[in-house]
C-alpha positions in Angstrom: 0.0 0.0 0.0 1.3 3.4 -1.0 1.6 5.9 1.9 -0.3 9.1 0.9 2.1 11.9 0.0 5.2 9.8 -0.6 4.9 9.5 -4.3 3.0 11.3 -6.9 2.8 8.5 -9.5 2.8 4.8 -9.1 6.1 3.2 -10.0 7.2 -0.4 -10.0 10.7 0.6 -8.7 11.7 1.7 -5.2 13.3 5.2 -5.0 16.8 3.8 -4.6 16.6 2.2 -8.0 15.4 5.2 -9.9 17.5 6.7 -12.7 18.8 10.2 -12.2 16.2 11.6 -14.6 13.4 10.1 -12.4 14.3 11.7 -9.1 15.3 14.9 -10.8 11.8 15.0 -12.4 10.1 14.7 -9.1 12.3 17.3 -7.4 12.0 19.9 -10.2 8.2 19.6 -10.7 7.6 22.4 -8.1 10.5 24.3 -6.9 11.4 27.5 -5.1 12.9 30.2 -7.4 14.1 33.6 -6.5 13.5 35.0 -3.1 10.9 37.7 -3.3 11.8 39.2 0.1 11.6 42.9 -0.7 14.3 45.4 0.0 11.6 47.5 1.7 8.0 47.1 2.7 5.3 49.8 2.1 5.6 52.9 4.1 9.2 52.2 5.0 8.2 49.4 7.4 11.0 47.1 8.5 8.9 43.9 8.6 5.5 42.6 7.4 2.8 40.7 9.3 0.2 38.6 7.5 -2.4 37.1 9.8 -4.5 34.2 8.4 -7.5 32.2 9.6 -8.8 29.0 8.1 -12.6 28.8 9.1 -12.9 25.1 8.5 -15.8 24.7 10.9 -17.6 21.4 10.2 -15.8 20.5 7.0 -13.0 18.4 8.5 -15.3 15.8 10.1 -17.6 16.0 7.1 -14.7 15.2 4.8 -14.0 12.1 6.8 -17.6 11.0 6.8 -18.0 11.9 10.5 -21.6 13.1 10.6 -22.7 12.7 14.2 -23.3 15.7 16.4 -20.1 15.5 18.6 -17.5 16.3 16.0 -19.8 18.7 14.1 -20.4 20.7 17.3 -16.6 21.3 17.7 -16.6 22.7 14.2 -19.7 24.8 14.9 -17.9 26.4 17.9 -15.5 28.0 15.4 -18.3 29.7 13.5 -20.6 30.4 16.6 -17.9 31.7 19.0 -14.5 31.8 17.5 -15.2 33.9 14.4 -17.0 36.7 16.3 -14.2 36.9 18.8 -11.6 37.1 16.0 -13.5 39.7 14.1 -13.9 41.9 17.3 -10.2 41.6 17.9 -9.2 42.6 14.4 -11.7 45.4 14.4 -10.4 46.7 17.7 -6.9 46.8 16.4 -7.8 47.8 12.9 -5.9 44.8 11.4 -6.5 43.1 8.1 -6.5 39.3 7.7 -6.9 36.6 5.1 -9.6 34.0 5.6 -9.0 30.8 3.7 -12.5 29.3 3.6 -13.8 26.0 2.3 -16.7 26.5 -0.1 -19.0 24.3 2.0 -18.5 26.6 5.0 -19.4 29.6 2.8 -22.5 27.9 1.6 -23.5 27.0 5.2 -22.9 30.6 6.4 -23.0 33.0 3.5 -23.4 36.0 5.9 -20.1 35.0 7.5 -18.2 34.8 4.2 -19.7 38.2 3.1 -18.9 39.6 6.5 -15.2 39.1 6.0 -15.0 41.0 2.7 -17.4 43.7 4.0 -14.9 44.3 6.8 -12.0 44.7 4.4 -10.5 41.3 4.9 -9.6 38.8 2.1 -11.3 35.5 1.4 -9.2 32.9 -0.4 -9.6 29.3 -1.6 -9.3 26.5 0.9 -10.9 23.6 -1.0 -14.5 22.5 -1.4 -15.0 20.4 1.8 -11.4 20.4 3.1 -10.7 17.4 0.8 -7.4 15.6 0.6 -6.3 16.6 -2.9 -3.5 14.1 -3.0 -6.1 11.3 -3.0 -8.1 12.9 -5.9 -8.0 12.3 -9.6 -6.9 15.3 -11.7 -10.4 16.0 -13.0 -11.9 15.9 -9.5 -9.3 18.2 -7.9 -9.7 20.7 -10.8 -13.5 20.6 -10.6 -13.5 21.2 -6.9 -11.0 24.1 -7.1 -13.0 25.9 -9.8 -16.3 25.3 -7.9 -14.8 26.7 -4.8 -13.5 29.8 -6.6 -16.9 30.3 -8.3 -18.8 29.8 -5.0 -16.7 32.3 -3.0 -17.1 34.8 -5.8 -20.8 34.4 -6.0 -21.2 34.8 -2.2 -18.7 37.5 -1.5 -18.7 39.4 -4.8 -14.9 39.1 -5.0 -13.0 36.6 -7.1 -10.3 34.8 -5.0 -6.7 35.5 -6.0 -5.0 33.0 -3.7 -5.2 29.5 -2.5 -4.2 27.5 0.6 -4.7 23.8 -0.1 -6.5 21.9 2.7 -3.9 20.6 5.1 -1.2 22.2 2.8 -1.3 19.0 0.7 0.0 19.6 -2.8 -0.6 17.0 -5.6 1.3 16.8 -8.9 -1.7 18.6 -10.4 -2.2 21.4 -7.9 0.2 23.9 -9.4 -1.3 23.6 -12.9 -4.8 23.9 -11.6 -3.8 27.1 -9.6 -2.3 28.5 -12.8 -5.5 27.7 -14.8 -7.5 29.6 -12.2 -5.3 32.6 -12.8 -4.3 32.9 -9.2 -1.7 35.4 -7.9 -0.3 33.3 -5.0 -0.2 30.1 -3.1 0.2 29.6 0.7 0.8 25.9 1.0 4.5 25.3 0.4 7.4 25.7 2.9 10.7 26.2 1.1 11.5 29.6 2.8 10.5 31.9 5.6 9.8 34.8 3.1 7.9 35.0 -0.2 9.4 33.4 -3.2 8.6 32.7 -6.8 7.4 29.2 -7.7 9.2 27.4 -10.5 8.0 24.4 -12.5 10.9 22.4 -14.1 13.1 25.5 -13.8 10.6 28.0 -15.4 8.8 30.8 -13.5 5.1 30.1 -13.1 4.0 33.6 -12.2 2.8 32.4 -8.8 4.1 33.9 -5.6 4.5 31.6 -2.6 3.6 33.0 0.8 5.0 30.2 2.9 3.3 29.0 6.0 4.9 26.6 8.5 3.6 24.2 11.1 5.5 26.1 13.8 3.3 29.1 13.1 0.0 27.1 13.1 -2.2 26.8 16.2 -3.7 23.3 15.4 -0.4 21.4 15.9 -0.3 22.6 19.5 -3.9 22.5 20.6 -5.8 19.8 18.6 -7.5 17.0 20.6 -8.9 13.6 19.4 -10.2 11.3 22.1 -9.8 8.2 19.9 -6.1 8.7 18.9 -2.9 9.9 20.4 -3.5 13.4 19.2 -3.5 15.5 22.4 -2.7 19.2 23.2 1.0 19.1 24.2 1.7 22.8 24.7 0.0 25.2 27.1 -1.1 28.4 25.4 1.5 30.7 27.0 4.3 28.4 25.8 2.9 28.9 22.2 3.0 32.7 22.9 6.7 32.4 23.5 7.3 30.4 20.3 5.3 32.8 18.1 6.9 35.8 19.7 10.4 34.4 19.0 9.3 33.7 15.4 8.1 37.3 15.0 11.2 38.8 16.6 13.5 36.8 14.2 11.4 37.9 11.2 11.6 41.5 12.4 15.4 41.3 12.9 15.7 40.0 9.3 13.3 42.5 7.9 11.1 39.7 6.6 7.6 38.4 6.8 5.8 37.0 9.8 2.9 34.8 8.6 0.6 33.2 11.1 -2.0 30.5 10.5 -4.9 30.0 12.8 -8.4 28.3 13.0 -11.5 29.8 14.6 -12.4 26.4 16.2 -8.8 26.2 17.7 -7.6 29.7 18.5 -11.1 31.0 19.3 -11.2 29.6 22.8 -10.8 32.0 25.7 -7.3 31.3 27.0 -6.0 31.1 23.4 -7.5 34.4 22.4 -5.7 35.9 25.4 -2.4 34.6 23.9 -3.2 36.0 20.4 -4.1 39.4 22.0 -0.8 39.4 23.9 1.2 38.5 20.8 -0.4 41.4 18.9 0.5 43.7 21.8 4.1 42.6 21.4 4.0 43.2 17.7 2.3 46.6 18.2 5.3 47.6 20.3 7.2 47.8 17.0 6.0 50.9 15.1 7.5 50.0 11.7 5.3 47.1 10.8 3.2 46.7 7.7 0.0 44.6 8.3 -1.3 43.1 5.2 -3.5 40.4 3.6 -1.8 37.7 1.8 -3.0 39.2 -1.5 -1.4 42.5 -0.6 1.9 40.8 0.2 1.9 39.0 -3.1 1.0 42.2 -5.0 3.8 44.1 -3.3 6.6 41.6 -3.7 6.0 41.1 -7.4 6.7 44.8 -8.0 10.2 45.1 -9.5 10.8 48.3 -7.4 10.4 46.3 -4.2 13.1 43.8 -4.9 16.9 44.2 -4.4 19.0 44.6 -7.6 19.8 41.0 -7.3 17.3 38.6 -5.5 19.2 35.3 -5.3 17.6 32.0 -4.4 18.6 30.5 -1.1 
């Protein structure tokens, strides 16, 4: 049995027996190109902060065929309690954010989806029902991506320009589908701390990568599943220390601090206290540019923002 995510195509040979052309083909399919870390951020800011939230709500249990009330209620918490808390926090601090929203969540709560864009936030693609795209045929992955983009546009009135694949999974077809959609950026790959251009077999694709990382994701610290070994292993204030260190390093380097959160995870009381304190820490630095992911992508693709030479790393 093939382990999901280990190979993109079936092959009769083990990896150690591949010819050089074979392993090079897999490596070069999707690759990091030039660093797009700008020489300066808008307004002369030293560093940039891009906050993001994935309002997955009920779609994760639904994706797995879990349709009983218990799991669905945990997702409902995100919409019922987490989202209002997050929106109040962002409004109080006048901060923009990007909401990567599965289409099924937008269909369940169109007022929520519209509420994001009406408040000046960005809504971007996050799958149809938080599906695992590496398990899909090309036709199905493409159909779901286009249906998601169309649904979000119909509900919010804005066509999405970016994608975060569910669970950051990336099939051999994902890049081509994103290009067919005419997207500006992806936020699923982790080849750098700062934005970079995405290459395919050595050629620029026109897509900007705004890299996330599991370190800067709330779910890995706080998720709980009573039937498996998944248990919260870090108390909230320890996560505050981790994220503060991540921000401080990004600030010292003049780079991007990108943070990924989920309303059903971060939206609990003690965790919102931690987010609030993190934002207090960031606000103590007066040369910060707060932006949506789309704004970051738009800025870094401007030639005037880049150094004379922007070498890859």
